[in-house]
C-alpha positions as a printed NumPy array, in Angstrom:
array([[ -7.869,  10.191,   9.052],
       [ -6.499,   8.13 ,  11.901],
       [ -7.335,   4.687,  13.148],
       [ -6.25 ,   2.365,  15.927],
       [ -2.953,   1.362,  14.3  ],
       [ -2.319,   4.02 ,  11.644],
       [ -1.728,   7.746,  11.982],
       [ -2.664,  10.266,   9.323],
       [  0.963,  11.229,   8.64 ],
       [  1.572,   7.624,   7.55 ],
       [ -1.357,   7.568,   5.155],
       [ -1.481,  11.145,   3.822],
       [  0.339,  12.361,   0.731],
       [  4.069,  12.691,   1.389],
       [  4.445,  15.895,  -0.602],
       [  1.473,  17.989,   0.475],
       [ -0.121,  16.196,   3.436],
       [ -3.441,  15.872,   1.641],
       [ -5.746,  13.292,   3.192],
       [ -7.166,  10.873,   0.703],
       [ -7.122,   7.341,   2.054],
       [-10.522,   5.765,   1.494],
       [-12.348,   5.037,   4.773],
       [-13.418,   1.554,   3.647],
       [ -9.814,   0.781,   2.674],
       [ -8.642,   2.054,   6.058],
       [-10.888,  -0.552,   7.687],
       [ -9.345,  -3.204,   5.44 ],
       [ -5.901,  -2.037,   6.603],
       [ -7.011,  -2.461,  10.21 ],
       [ -8.282,  -5.961,   9.42 ],
       [ -5.005,  -6.866,   7.694],
       [ -3.057,  -5.496,  10.675],
       [ -5.123,  -7.576,  13.101],
       [ -4.498, -10.766,  11.122],
       [ -0.809,  -9.963,  10.547],
       [ -0.369,  -9.397,  14.275],
       [  2.545,  -6.975,  14.078],
       [  3.187,  -3.352,  13.103],
       [  2.967,  -2.361,   9.454],
       [  5.227,   0.496,   8.386],
       [  3.539,   2.368,   5.547],
       [  6.033,   3.658,   2.967],
       [  3.363,   5.156,   0.752],
       [ -0.351,   5.656,   1.277],
       [ -2.463,   8.235,  -0.514],
       [ -0.69 ,  10.174,  -3.272],
       [ -1.881,  13.355,  -4.914],
       [ -1.565,  13.365,  -8.714],
       [  1.366,  15.795,  -8.632],
       [  3.387,  13.622,  -6.268],
       [  2.522,  10.428,  -8.12 ],
       [  3.768,  12.006, -11.353],
       [  7.207,  12.582,  -9.796],
       [  7.755,   8.915,  -8.945],
       [  9.698,   6.945, -11.575],
       [  7.616,   4.097, -12.932],
       [  4.452,   5.017, -10.996],
       [  1.266,   4.209, -12.861],
       [ -0.691,   7.193, -14.166],
       [ -3.783,   5.432, -12.84 ],
       [ -2.256,   4.335,  -9.525],
       [ -4.678,   3.13 ,  -6.864],
       [ -2.685,   5.308,  -4.434],
       [ -4.328,   8.365,  -6.039],
       [ -7.817,   7.132,  -5.21 ],
       [ -6.89 ,   6.189,  -1.651],
       [ -7.183,   2.443,  -2.168],
       [ -3.495,   1.418,  -1.952],
       [ -0.514,   1.206,   0.375],
       [  3.093,   0.128,   0.155],
       [  4.225,  -1.593,   3.354],
       [  7.897,  -1.879,   4.279],
       [  9.114,  -5.478,   4.286],
       [ 12.485,  -6.655,   5.548],
       [ 12.375, -10.387,   4.874],
       [ 10.609, -13.092,   2.882],
       [  8.778, -14.572,   5.864],
       [  7.15 , -11.236,   6.738],
       [  6.27 , -10.71 ,   3.069],
       [  4.501, -14.08 ,   3.029],
       [  2.676, -13.444,   6.332],
       [  1.521,  -9.98 ,   5.267],
       [  0.353, -11.186,   1.863],
       [ -1.52 , -14.061,   3.489],
       [ -3.227, -11.717,   5.958],
       [ -4.198,  -9.351,   3.131],
       [ -5.592, -12.22 ,   1.064],
       [ -7.686, -13.336,   4.03 ],
       [ -9.355,  -9.897,   4.049],
       [-10.216, -10.189,   0.363],
       [ -7.294,  -8.272,  -1.171],
       [ -6.492,  -9.694,  -4.603],
       [ -4.035,  -7.118,  -6.017],
       [ -0.346,  -7.236,  -5.013],
       [  2.909,  -5.712,  -6.162],
       [  6.023,  -7.402,  -4.798],
       [  9.328,  -5.617,  -4.358],
       [ 12.49 ,  -6.339,  -2.448],
       [ 11.794,  -3.715,   0.22 ],
       [  8.008,  -3.376,   0.209],
       [  4.705,  -5.062,  -0.527],
       [  2.04 ,  -3.09 ,  -2.377],
       [ -1.565,  -4.082,  -1.999],
       [ -4.736,  -2.362,  -3.019],
       [ -8.473,  -2.719,  -3.231],
       [ -9.133,  -0.43 ,  -6.186],
       [-12.706,  -1.125,  -7.306],
       [-11.941,  -0.033, -10.885],
       [ -8.987,  -2.375, -11.428],
       [ -8.919,  -6.109, -12.202],
       [ -8.338,  -8.445,  -9.278],
       [ -6.423, -11.676,  -8.885],
       [ -3.088, -10.17 ,  -9.953],
       [  0.437, -10.158,  -8.565],
       [  3.223,  -8.213, -10.227],
       [  6.836,  -7.544,  -9.384],
       [  8.788,  -4.3  ,  -9.436],
       [ 12.243,  -3.989, -10.875],
       [ 15.064,  -3.876,  -8.348],
       [ 15.768,  -0.294,  -9.388],
       [ 12.249,   0.831,  -8.428],
       [ 12.318,  -1.225,  -5.234],
       [ 15.226,   0.883,  -3.991],
       [ 13.471,   4.16 ,  -4.828],
       [ 10.251,   3.381,  -2.95 ],
       [ 11.645,   2.144,   0.364]])
């Protein structure tokens, strides 16, 4: 599934190429991108269960597996703040903060209003 700013290879599973990003979440990504006003490099979009299981520390119920999550590459604190602010303005309320990326998701089956941090070790793996 492609959109104005995102290509399927960015959003599909890295191991098998399976498409799985939710279409409503893709529209949210477009809205975030419009508010952020600059390119967003997706490190991880949809993940099949097999691929997710190979990632150290990945949740067994990851929102990536339902197509409601992305990890966006971040290179500095200012961009992290601007991207998080743009995502919040679209209604995103779930964030994972790492040194090299920002996770956000809109999983309907998970609690909102949460921000967590990843260990530095995991931050290096998922860049």
